[in-house]
N, C-alpha and C positions, 0 to 999 in steps of 0.2 A: 724213538725217544725213550720209551720205557726200558728198552734193552740197554741204551747208553747209561740211563740212571742206575740200573742194577749193576752194570759193569763198574761204574764209578764208585758205587757203594762198596762193592766187593774189593776193588783195588784200594779204596780208602781204608777198609778194615784190615787188609793185609799190610798196608803200609804202616799201620799203627804198631805192628809187631816188629821190634828192632832186631838186628842180627843176634844180639846177646840172648834175647828171649828165645829166638828160634833155636839156638844151640842147646838151651836147657830143655827144649821140647823135642829133642831127638835129632836135631840137625848135626852134621859133621863138624867137629871142632878139633883143636890141636890136642885136647886131652882125651880123645876117644881111644878105645882099645886098638882100633885099626891103626891109628897114628903111632901108637906106642910100639905095635908089632911090626910097623913098616918103617924101617929107618930110612928108606929112599924117598919117603913122602916129603913134600916141601914143607918148610917150616911154617908154623901158624902165624896169623897176623898178630900184630902187637895189640895190646888192650886199647891204646888210644885210637887206633884205626876203627875199631868197633864203635867207639863212642861217636866218632865223626859220621860213620855210616848211619847210626841211629838218628842223629840230628838231621841228616839229609832226608831220611825217610819221613820223619815227622813234618818237615817243611813241605814235602811233596803232598802228604796227606792233608795238611791244613789248606793247601791251595786247592785241592780237589773238593774239599768240603765247602770252601768259600764259593767256588764256582757253582756247586750244587745249590747253595742257598740263593745265589743271584738268579738262577734259573727259576726258583720258586717265586721270587719277588716279581719278576717280569710277568708272571702268570696273573697277578692282581689286575682288576679292571681300572682303567684310568678315569678320572673325574673331570668334568667340563665346568669351567668357572662361568657363572651366570649371576645376574642381578634379579632379585625378587622382592615383592612387597605383598603384604597381606590384604586380601579383599576386605573392604570395610563398608559399613552402612552409612549412607549420607543422603542428604536432600539434594536432588539433581534438578536442574532447570534446563529444559530444551529451548534454545534460542535460535530463531531464524534471522539471519543477517542478509542484507541486500543493499544495493546502491539505489538511491532515490534522488529525485529532483524536487526542490521546494517550490510551492505555489502559494499565492496569498489566499486568505480565507475567502475573500470576495474581490472581484475586479470589475470595473465598469469603464468601458471605452465609450465615452459620451459623444454621440454623433448628432448634429443638428438635423431637423426635419425640413428645414428650408435653407436655401442658398442666399446668403446675404453677407455683406462686409461685417467684420468684427468692430463693434463700436467701442467696447471696453472690456478688459480683463480685470478680475478682482483677486486672482490667485496666481502664484508662481509655482514652479517645481519645488516639491518638498513641503508645501503648505498643508497644514492639518485642516481638514474640512469636515463638516457634519452633514447629515442627511437633510436635503432641502435647501442647503446654503446656495446663494447665488454666486456663480463662478464667472460668468461672462454675459454680455448683452450684445445682440446683433442689431443692425439698423432696422427700425420698425415703424417709421412714421406713416408709411402707406397702410400698414396693418392697423395702426391706431385709428386712422380715418375711417377705414372700412368698419371697424368695430363700432365707432360712434354712429355711423349711418344705420347699422343694423339695430342698434339700441333704439333709435327713433322709430323704425318700422315695428319693432316689438311693442313699443308704447302705443302706437296707433292700433295695432291688432288687439291689444288688451282692452282699449276703450271700446272698440266695436263689439267685442265679445261681451263686455259688461252691459252695453246697451241692449244687445240681443237677449241676454238672459234676464234683464230687468222687466221687459214686456211680458205680461201674462197671456196665456193662451186664450182664455175666454174673451178678454178685451179685444185681442187681435181678430178673433173669429167674429165678434159682434160688429167691429168696425168694417170688416170685409162684407158682412151681410148688409149693413146699412149702405155701404157704397154701391152694392149690387142693386138694392131696391131703389136707391136714388137714380142710378143710371137707367133702370127700367122705366121709371116714371118719366124721366126726361126723354127717353126714346119714344114712349107713347105720345107724349105731348108733341114732339117734333113730327111724328107721323100724322097726327090730326092737323097740324098747321100745314103740312105739305099737301094733304088731300084737299083741304079747303082752298088753298091757293091754286091747286090744280084745276078745281071746278071754276073758280073765278077766271083763271087764264083761258079756259075753254069758252067761257061766256064773253070774253073780251074785256072783262072789267079789271084785269090785273096784268101788268107788264111781265114780259118773259124774265126779266132780271130778278124780280122778287121770287118767281117760281124756282129759278135756279138756286137762289140763296137758301130757300127752304129745303131744297134737296141736299145741299152741302151740310146744313145743320142736322138734317136727319141722318146723314152718313156718320158724322162725328158722334152723335148720340148713340148710334148703334155700336160703333167701335168701342166707346167708353163703357157701354154696358157689357159687351163681350169680355173686355179686360177685367172688369170688376167681377164678373161671374167666374172667369178662369181662376182668378186669385182666391175667390171664396171656395171654389171646388178644390183647389190645391191645398188649401188649409185643411179642408175636410179630409182629403186623401192621405197626405203625408204628415200632417200635424206640425206643430212648432218644433219638434225634436230635430227635424232635418235642418231647420234654420240654425238651431243651436249647434248642431254638428258642423255645419259650414263655418260658423264663427269660431268654433273651437279648433277646426283644422287650420284656419288662417292664423290663429294665435300660435299653434304649435309650429307652423312653418316659420313664423317670425322668430320664435324662440330658437329653432334650430339654426337659422342663419346667424343669429346673434351669438350663439355658442360657438359656431364655426369660426366666426371672426375673432372671438376671444381666444380660441385655441391657437389660431394662427399667430395672434399677438404673443401668446405665452411661449410659442416655439422660439421666439427671438430671445428668450431668457434661458440661459443654460444653468441648470441647477444640479447639484450632486445627488444621486440616488442612494448613496451609502455613506457611512463614516469611513474615513481613511486619510490617505496622503495623496497629493497630486504627484504622479510619477512621470507624466508626459504632457507637454503643451507646445505643439509644433509651430503654431502660428503666432503672429504679433498683431496688435491693434491696427485696423485698417486693411488687413489682408482678407481675401475672400474665403469665407467658410462654405465648403460645398456640402450639400445634403448627402448623408450617408458616409462621410469621411470623418474619422475620429478627430474631435477638436481638443478634448481633455481626457486623460486617463487617470482614474482614481483607484487605489488599491487599499484594501483593509488588511493590514499586516499585524493586527493585534494577535492573531493566530496564524500559523502556517500549516500547510498541508504537504506532507512528504508522500509523493506518489512513486511506488516501487512496483516492479514486475518480478514475480517470483514463480518458481515451478509449481505445477498443480499439486504434487504430493505435499509440498510444504504448506501451500495455501489451505489444504484440507485440514491441517492441524490448528489453524487460527480461527478465532471467533471474535465478534464485535466486542469491544471493550477490553481486549487483552492489553496489558501494559507494554510500553515500548520506549525506546530511547533513541535520540538523534545525536549523532556525532558530526559536527560541522568543522571545516578547516578553520583554524585560529581560535577555536573554543576549547578551553581546558576541561570543562566539565560537560558531560552529556546532558541533553535537555530531555526531560520526561514528557511522554505523550501517551496516546492510546490509539488502538485500531478503530477507525470509524467507518470505513467502507471496505468491503470485500466483493469484488466484481463477481456477479453470478455467471459470467460467460468468459471464455478464453479470448485472448487477443489473437485474431486470425493470423497476424503477421509473425508473432513470436511464440504463439501457443503457450503463453504464460498468463497468470492471473494478476490483475492490477489491484493493489492494496494501498489504502490511504491511511496515513498516520497523522493525527492532528496534535499539535503541540502549541502551548502558549508562547507568545513572543512579546512580553511586556516592555522589554528594553530595546526592541527593534534591532537586535543584533543578528537575527537570522534573516537573510536577504532572499527574496524569491529569485529562483533561477540557480541557486547554489546546489552543487552536488554534495549530498551527505550520505552517511552510512546509517541505516536503520536496523536496530536490533529489537525483535519482537519476541516476547516470552510466550511460547506456545503451550508449554506443559510443565508441570511441577510434580515430581514423584518423591514422596517422603519415604525414609527408611529403605532406600534402594541399595542393592549390593553393587558397589562401584569398584571398578578396576581401571588402571591406566589404559588409554587407547592403544599404546604400543604393545600391550600384552595380548591383544586380540588378533588372531591370525585368520585370514579369509582365504579359503581354497578357491580353485578355479570353478568348482561347481557351486560356489556360494556358501558352503558350509563354514561356519565360524567356530574356532576352537581356541583354547588357551592351554598352556603347559603349566601344570600344578606340581609343586615340589612336595612329595609325600614324606611321611615320617621315616621312610627308608632312604631318604636323600636321593631319590630317583625322580626324574621328570616324567609325568604321566600326561598324555594328551587327552583333553576332555572337550567334548562337543558342548557348546553353549548356545543360548538364544539371547541375543542382545536386545536392549531397549533403547532408551533415548541417549543422546550424546550431550554432554555438558563440558565444552572446552576439550581438555585432554583426558576426560574421564568418560567411561561408558558404563551404562547400566547392564548388568547381567540378570536377565529375567529368569533363566533356568540354566542349570548345569553345575553351579558351584554355590558355596555358602560363604557368609562373612567369616573371616579368619583364615580361609584357605590361602596358601602362599602361591602367587602366580608369578611366572617369570616375565620380567619386563624387558630384559636385554639378553640376547643370546638364544632366544627361543626359535628363531627362524632357521629351518633346516635341521633342527635338533631331533634325532630319532627318539621314538617313544621308549620309555624305561631306561633312559640314559642316566648314569650316576653323575650328579652335579654337586658343586660346592657353591654356596651363596657368597657372592662378593659384596662387601659393604659399599653402598653408593656414596658414602660420606666424602671419599676422595674426589669424586667428580663434582660433588656439590661445593667443595672447598675451592675448586678451580674456577667456578663460575664468577665469583667476585673478581678474581685476578684477571680473568678474560675480559670482564666488563671494564676494569680499570685500564687494561691495555687498549681497549677500543677508545676510551676517553682520551688516553694519551696520544693515540694515533690521530684523533680528531684535532686535538690541540696542536700537534705537530703540523697537520695540514693547514690549519689556520695561520 
């Protein structure tokens, strides 16, 4: 190539010398001495032929010079057209998005504890109820009778207990002592009567009948004495406290039976345990309500709970109280809420973490069972160096890089460490600074240190409204 260039330059220099100049430089011409002394020499060219020859040589020289200049221009490095923006500092928010199912704040499926026909309902589906409100009544006439009977037994036990507690211990002990002494005296008297009549019977002065009657009276007196003595000994041994305990036990048993009867009667009255709305009432009055089967369902929808399952790395970024929003179908504006529960264990089936987001529902527009989108704000970074996500390139080994346009208008590959993601923006924690121009379009596959020219993105931005208008027109045409 260098040889061709030197040859071309030499030929071009020679071509600049026209034939007329060559004759003055010692070339042969018609006016040379040789021509004058040689009459047989051919006649010289005319002056106009020299001029034409000079012009031809000049044209040839200019062509050679132009081709040489073109070869120099092809030597220059070509530039690749790209789009680039400057990295800027901004406040970024890392948001975790997931699909969730809405649940009521509280729910009560009220099941009766007894099986009985429904006597009456006081609510229908959609009725607003309060805690403790009577919702339905079951047939309870048998239970009411049992309750009345147990109340009578309780009153009797109460009276017995009061009588037992009213008697003083000294008086009871004294009475028992007197009874024992009286029984003893009677026994002694009956023994004397029996012995005297026995002597008279042996002498033949008394009939057998009277002797036998005296024996019976003696036996009765002995038995009465023994009973009185045992009662007196018992009072001395265990005291009056045992009698009081017995009376108290009977009273407690009567109270327990009465309370059980009242509880059975209360089971026939179905009341709401929470505030809310009646969402289900499967039976009608007169139908049999089975024990353990839901009779009425009440939901508290003043607040809703969105339950979502998210991957463990995302759940590790959340904490209780983080703000969140719920986007439900048919709702124009997202509903604000906050994270209330982060499960401490993974779901064994999906290996995800269950997260609850609680949101107010004053207008009852959010319905339990609806599928919604939950966005939870996990982290906020202020003054973060942010670049478009399209400018970050990830290699197969996981290394992330960006292409920076230097002051020499060349693209330089730079390794960076990314931080949080906020939509289509990414935080660059290390590697570049605010103000550095990063390539957003055309960086993929671009070799390092390639010359680039920055293309203005305004043209593409101007096309977006036109494209949106075209889409609207297409939708109108479809309608």
